[in-house]
NUMIMAR-434946 format. One record per atom (N, C-alpha, C): x, y negated, z negated; residue number from 1; atom name. Coordinates in steps of 0.1 Angstrom, whole numbers, plus 5000, padded with zeros to 4 digits. Each point is the difference from the previous one (the first is absolute). Layout:
% residues N
((X,Y,Z),NUM,"CA")
...
//
This chain:
% residues 139
((2435,4178,2556),1,"N")
((4993,5002,4992),1,"CA")
((4989,4989,5002),1,"C")
((4987,5000,5001),2,"N")
((4991,4988,4998),2,"CA")
((5001,4992,4986),2,"C")
((4997,4990,5002),3,"N")
((5002,4987,4989),3,"CA")
((4991,5006,4988),3,"C")
((4988,5005,5004),4,"N")
((4994,5006,4988),4,"CA")
((5000,5014,5003),4,"C")
((5006,5006,4986),5,"N")
((5000,5016,5000),5,"CA")
((4992,5004,4991),5,"C")
((4989,5011,5001),6,"N")
((4992,5003,4989),6,"CA")
((5006,5014,4995),6,"C")
((4995,5003,4989),7,"N")
((5002,5014,4995),7,"CA")
((4999,5012,5008),7,"C")
((4990,4998,5010),8,"N")
((4995,5013,5006),8,"CA")
((5009,4999,5012),8,"C")
((5006,4990,5005),9,"N")
((5008,5000,5012),9,"CA")
((5014,5010,4994),9,"C")
((5004,4999,4987),10,"N")
((5015,5002,4993),10,"CA")
((4996,5015,4997),10,"C")
((4988,5004,4995),11,"N")
((4994,5014,4995),11,"CA")
((4998,4998,4986),11,"C")
((4996,5009,4995),12,"N")
((4991,5000,4985),12,"CA")
((5007,5012,4995),12,"C")
((4997,5003,4983),13,"N")
((5005,5007,4995),13,"CA")
((5001,5014,5007),13,"C")
((4990,5007,5008),14,"N")
((5000,5010,5008),14,"CA")
((5011,5003,5006),14,"C")
((5005,4988,5009),15,"N")
((5012,4998,5008),15,"CA")
((5011,5002,4993),15,"C")
((5002,4995,4988),16,"N")
((5013,5000,4994),16,"CA")
((5002,5002,4985),16,"C")
((4995,5009,4996),17,"N")
((4995,5004,4987),17,"CA")
((4996,4990,4990),17,"C")
((5008,5003,4990),18,"N")
((4993,4988,4988),18,"CA")
((5005,4986,5005),18,"C")
((5010,4996,5006),19,"N")
((5001,4987,5005),19,"CA")
((4991,4991,5007),19,"C")
((4993,5009,5010),20,"N")
((4991,4992,5007),20,"CA")
((5002,4988,5009),20,"C")
((5013,5004,5004),21,"N")
((5005,4986,5008),21,"CA")
((5006,5005,5015),21,"C")
((4993,5010,5004),22,"N")
((5002,5006,5011),22,"CA")
((5014,5004,5006),22,"C")
((5005,4993,5012),23,"N")
((5011,5003,5002),23,"CA")
((5010,4991,4992),23,"C")
((5000,4994,4989),24,"N")
((5009,4991,4992),24,"CA")
((4999,5009,4989),24,"C")
((4996,5012,4999),25,"N")
((4999,5007,4988),25,"CA")
((5019,5000,4996),25,"C")
((5009,5001,5007),26,"N")
((5013,5002,4998),26,"CA")
((5006,4989,4989),26,"C")
((4994,4987,5003),27,"N")
((5002,4989,4994),27,"CA")
((5000,5001,4981),27,"C")
((4990,5009,5000),28,"N")
((5000,5002,4985),28,"CA")
((5011,5009,4993),28,"C")
((5009,5007,5010),29,"N")
((5012,5005,4992),29,"CA")
((5013,4993,5003),29,"C")
((5001,4987,5006),30,"N")
((5009,4991,5002),30,"CA")
((5011,4998,4988),30,"C")
((4994,5002,4987),31,"N")
((5004,4998,4987),31,"CA")
((5011,5012,4998),31,"C")
((4994,5009,5003),32,"N")
((5009,5013,4997),32,"CA")
((5010,5002,5014),32,"C")
((4999,4992,5012),33,"N")
((5008,5002,5007),33,"CA")
((5013,4991,4996),33,"C")
((4996,4988,4995),34,"N")
((5009,4990,4993),34,"CA")
((5008,5007,4988),34,"C")
((4994,5010,4995),35,"N")
((5005,5008,4989),35,"CA")
((5012,5009,5003),35,"C")
((4995,5005,5009),36,"N")
((5013,5011,5009),36,"CA")
((5011,4991,5006),36,"C")
((4996,4989,5006),37,"N")
((5009,4992,5009),37,"CA")
((5010,4994,4985),37,"C")
((4994,5001,4990),38,"N")
((5010,4991,4988),38,"CA")
((5011,5012,4998),38,"C")
((4996,5011,5000),39,"N")
((5009,5008,4994),39,"CA")
((5014,5000,5008),39,"C")
((5002,5001,5013),40,"N")
((5013,4997,5009),40,"CA")
((5007,4987,4995),40,"C")
((4992,4989,4999),41,"N")
((5005,4988,4997),41,"CA")
((5005,5000,4984),41,"C")
((4993,5008,4992),42,"N")
((5008,5002,4985),42,"CA")
((5015,5005,5002),42,"C")
((5001,5013,5005),43,"N")
((5008,5008,5005),43,"CA")
((5012,4990,5005),43,"C")
((4996,4995,5009),44,"N")
((5010,4993,5011),44,"CA")
((5006,4987,4989),44,"C")
((4991,4994,4994),45,"N")
((5004,4987,4993),45,"CA")
((5007,5007,4985),45,"C")
((5000,5007,4994),46,"N")
((5006,5007,4989),46,"CA")
((4990,4996,4988),46,"C")
((4987,4997,5003),47,"N")
((4991,4997,4988),47,"CA")
((4996,5014,4992),47,"C")
((5000,4997,4988),48,"N")
((4995,5016,4992),48,"CA")
((4990,5008,5006),48,"C")
((5001,5013,5005),49,"N")
((4987,5007,5002),49,"CA")
((4993,5001,4988),49,"C")
((5003,5000,4989),50,"N")
((4988,4999,4989),50,"CA")
((4993,4991,5002),50,"C")
((4999,4985,5004),51,"N")
((4994,4990,5004),51,"CA")
((4988,5003,5012),51,"C")
((5006,5007,5010),52,"N")
((4992,5005,5012),52,"CA")
((4990,5014,4993),52,"C")
((5005,5007,4991),53,"N")
((4994,5011,4998),53,"CA")
((4989,4996,4991),53,"C")
((5003,4990,4990),54,"N")
((4988,4995,4990),54,"CA")
((4990,4994,5007),54,"C")
((5002,4990,5008),55,"N")
((4993,4997,5010),55,"CA")
((4991,5007,5009),55,"C")
((5008,5009,5006),56,"N")
((4990,5011,5010),56,"CA")
((4992,5006,4989),56,"C")
((5001,5006,4988),57,"N")
((4994,5006,4993),57,"CA")
((4990,4993,4995),57,"C")
((5000,4988,4992),58,"N")
((4990,4993,4999),58,"CA")
((4989,4996,5012),58,"C")
((5005,4995,5011),59,"N")
((4993,4999,5011),59,"CA")
((4990,5010,5004),59,"C")
((5006,5012,5002),60,"N")
((4992,5010,5003),60,"CA")
((4991,5003,4990),60,"C")
((5001,5001,4988),61,"N")
((4992,5004,4989),61,"CA")
((4989,4993,5001),61,"C")
((5004,4985,4999),62,"N")
((4987,4992,5001),62,"CA")
((4992,5000,5011),62,"C")
((5004,5001,5015),63,"N")
((4995,5004,5007),63,"CA")
((4986,5010,4999),63,"C")
((5007,5012,4995),64,"N")
((4993,5013,4998),64,"CA")
((4988,4995,4989),64,"C")
((5003,4994,4989),65,"N")
((4991,4997,4992),65,"CA")
((4989,4988,5006),65,"C")
((5005,4993,5005),66,"N")
((4991,4992,5008),66,"CA")
((4990,5005,5009),66,"C")
((5004,5009,5010),67,"N")
((4993,5008,5008),67,"CA")
((4989,5006,4994),67,"C")
((5003,5009,4988),68,"N")
((4993,5008,4994),68,"CA")
((4988,4992,4991),68,"C")
((5002,4990,4995),69,"N")
((4991,4992,4993),69,"CA")
((4993,4992,5009),69,"C")
((5005,4995,5009),70,"N")
((4990,4995,5012),70,"CA")
((4992,5009,5005),70,"C")
((5002,5013,5002),71,"N")
((4992,5010,5006),71,"CA")
((4987,5003,4988),71,"C")
((5004,5000,4987),72,"N")
((4989,5002,4989),72,"CA")
((4993,4989,5000),72,"C")
((5007,4988,5002),73,"N")
((4991,4987,4997),73,"CA")
((4989,5000,5012),73,"C")
((5004,5002,5012),74,"N")
((4991,5000,5011),74,"CA")
((4989,5010,5001),74,"C")
((5003,5012,4992),75,"N")
((4989,5009,4999),75,"CA")
((4992,4997,4989),75,"C")
((4998,4990,4992),76,"N")
((4993,4998,4990),76,"CA")
((4991,4988,5004),76,"C")
((4988,5002,4994),77,"N")
((4991,4991,5001),77,"CA")
((4998,4989,4986),77,"C")
((5003,5004,4992),78,"N")
((5003,4991,4988),78,"CA")
((5010,4990,5002),78,"C")
((4996,4986,5000),79,"N")
((5006,4991,5001),79,"CA")
((5011,4999,4992),79,"C")
((5000,5000,4985),80,"N")
((5008,5002,4989),80,"CA")
((5010,5009,5000),80,"C")
((4995,5010,5007),81,"N")
((5009,5011,5001),81,"CA")
((5009,4994,5011),81,"C")
((4997,4998,5009),82,"N")
((5010,4993,5012),82,"CA")
((5008,4988,4995),82,"C")
((4995,4994,4993),83,"N")
((5009,4985,4994),83,"CA")
((5012,5008,4992),83,"C")
((4996,5011,4990),84,"N")
((5007,5003,4989),84,"CA")
((5011,5011,5009),84,"C")
((4998,5006,5008),85,"N")
((5010,5007,5010),85,"CA")
((5009,4991,5005),85,"C")
((4995,4989,5009),86,"N")
((5011,4994,5006),86,"CA")
((5005,4990,4992),86,"C")
((4996,4995,4990),87,"N")
((5008,4995,4988),87,"CA")
((5011,5005,4996),87,"C")
((4995,5013,4996),88,"N")
((5011,5009,4990),88,"CA")
((5009,5006,5013),88,"C")
((4998,5000,5014),89,"N")
((5010,5003,5007),89,"CA")
((5012,4988,5002),89,"C")
((4993,4989,5001),90,"N")
((5010,4987,5002),90,"CA")
((5009,4997,4988),90,"C")
((4994,5002,4989),91,"N")
((5010,4995,4989),91,"CA")
((5011,5012,4998),91,"C")
((4993,5013,4999),92,"N")
((5006,5012,4998),92,"CA")
((5013,5002,5012),92,"C")
((4998,4999,5011),93,"N")
((5009,4997,5010),93,"CA")
((5013,4988,4997),93,"C")
((4993,4991,4998),94,"N")
((5012,4989,4997),94,"CA")
((5010,5004,4985),94,"C")
((4993,5007,4993),95,"N")
((5006,5005,4989),95,"CA")
((5012,5010,5004),95,"C")
((4996,5009,5009),96,"N")
((5008,5011,5006),96,"CA")
((5010,4995,5006),96,"C")
((4998,4991,5005),97,"N")
((5012,4994,5008),97,"CA")
((5012,4990,4992),97,"C")
((4992,4992,4994),98,"N")
((5007,4992,4989),98,"CA")
((5008,5009,4991),98,"C")
((4997,5009,4995),99,"N")
((5006,5012,4991),99,"CA")
((5012,5006,5006),99,"C")
((4996,5004,5015),100,"N")
((5009,5008,5006),100,"CA")
((5012,4985,5004),100,"C")
((4997,4993,5006),101,"N")
((5015,4989,5000),101,"CA")
((5005,5001,4989),101,"C")
((4991,4993,4986),102,"N")
((5008,4998,4988),102,"CA")
((5010,5014,4998),102,"C")
((4992,5011,5000),103,"N")
((5011,5013,4996),103,"CA")
((5011,5001,5009),103,"C")
((5000,4997,5012),104,"N")
((5011,5000,5008),104,"CA")
((5010,4987,4998),104,"C")
((4993,4991,4997),105,"N")
((5009,4988,4995),105,"CA")
((5009,5005,4986),105,"C")
((4993,5006,4992),106,"N")
((5008,5005,4991),106,"CA")
((5010,5010,5002),106,"C")
((4996,5006,5007),107,"N")
((5014,5014,5005),107,"CA")
((5009,4992,5007),107,"C")
((4998,4989,5009),108,"N")
((5008,4992,5007),108,"CA")
((4998,4987,5003),108,"C")
((5005,4989,4996),109,"N")
((4996,4987,5005),109,"CA")
((4997,5002,5014),109,"C")
((5010,5001,5009),110,"N")
((4996,4997,5013),110,"CA")
((4986,5008,5007),110,"C")
((5001,5014,4991),111,"N")
((4987,5005,5008),111,"CA")
((4992,4998,4997),111,"C")
((4996,4990,4988),112,"N")
((4988,4996,4998),112,"CA")
((4994,4988,5008),112,"C")
((5011,4991,5004),113,"N")
((4998,4986,5006),113,"CA")
((4999,5006,5014),113,"C")
((5005,5014,5006),114,"N")
((5000,5002,5014),114,"CA")
((4984,5007,4999),114,"C")
((4998,5005,4991),115,"N")
((4985,5010,5001),115,"CA")
((4990,4988,5000),115,"C")
((5000,4988,4992),116,"N")
((4992,4990,5000),116,"CA")
((5001,4994,5013),116,"C")
((5008,4995,5006),117,"N")
((5001,4994,5014),117,"CA")
((4996,5012,5010),117,"C")
((5001,5008,4999),118,"N")
((4991,5010,5010),118,"CA")
((4986,5000,4999),118,"C")
((4996,5003,4985),119,"N")
((4986,5000,4998),119,"CA")
((4996,4986,5006),119,"C")
((5005,4992,4995),120,"N")
((4994,4985,5007),120,"CA")
((4995,4999,5017),120,"C")
((5013,5007,5005),121,"N")
((4998,4999,5015),121,"CA")
((4990,5010,5006),121,"C")
((4999,5011,4991),122,"N")
((4990,5011,5002),122,"CA")
((4987,4993,5000),122,"C")
((4996,4995,4990),123,"N")
((4987,4993,4994),123,"CA")
((4996,4989,5009),123,"C")
((5009,4993,5006),124,"N")
((4999,4988,5009),124,"CA")
((4992,5004,5014),124,"C")
((5007,5011,5001),125,"N")
((5001,5006,5015),125,"CA")
((4984,5007,5001),125,"C")
((4998,5007,4986),126,"N")
((4984,5006,4999),126,"CA")
((4990,4988,4997),126,"C")
((5003,4993,4994),127,"N")
((4989,4989,5001),127,"CA")
((4999,4994,5012),127,"C")
((5010,4997,5006),128,"N")
((4996,4992,5014),128,"CA")
((4994,5008,5009),128,"C")
((5005,5012,5002),129,"N")
((4989,5011,5010),129,"CA")
((4987,5000,4995),129,"C")
((4998,5003,4986),130,"N")
((4987,4999,4995),130,"CA")
((4990,4990,5004),130,"C")
((5006,4987,4999),131,"N")
((4993,4988,5005),131,"CA")
((4996,4999,5013),131,"C")
((5012,5004,5007),132,"N")
((4998,4999,5015),132,"CA")
((4985,5013,5004),132,"C")
((5001,5012,4995),133,"N")
((4994,5009,5004),133,"CA")
((4986,5001,4994),133,"C")
((4996,4989,4990),134,"N")
((4991,5001,4993),134,"CA")
((4988,4995,5006),134,"C")
((4997,4990,5010),135,"N")
((4989,5000,5011),135,"CA")
((5001,5010,5010),135,"C")
((5003,5010,5002),136,"N")
((4998,5012,5009),136,"CA")
((4995,5011,4991),136,"C")
((4998,4999,4988),137,"N")
((4996,5012,4992),137,"CA")
((4986,5002,5000),137,"C")
((4993,5011,4999),138,"N")
((4988,5003,5001),138,"CA")
((4997,5000,4984),138,"C")
((4987,4995,4996),139,"N")
((4995,5003,4986),139,"CA")
((4997,5012,4999),139,"C")
//
């Protein structure tokens, strides 16, 4: 790969759907692959499946909410609507994850801890991938 790669070389939104990163589109789903990989680890190590289930539920639901509200924000021409949707999305998704982890922890202490650690790992991977792919996105 050349030293300076342009977004045209990687493809645009038409080439990769909503991601707009061409052949690197699959990186957008790396967090879901980690979530799937965590299930056999939870089973093999005897960690509570409630922890995995709570983390999986919260993570998948927050991704759906993020995608829906980002789509609505992108379609809006009003900057206040965009700011409101994105802010509500961030705050609401954080509360959803926090309350789900808290609920799992109330049901079983180890489940809450394992859910929290899994969500931290998922968020770290998601954030890192987004920072890497950001320069290749088209506006």
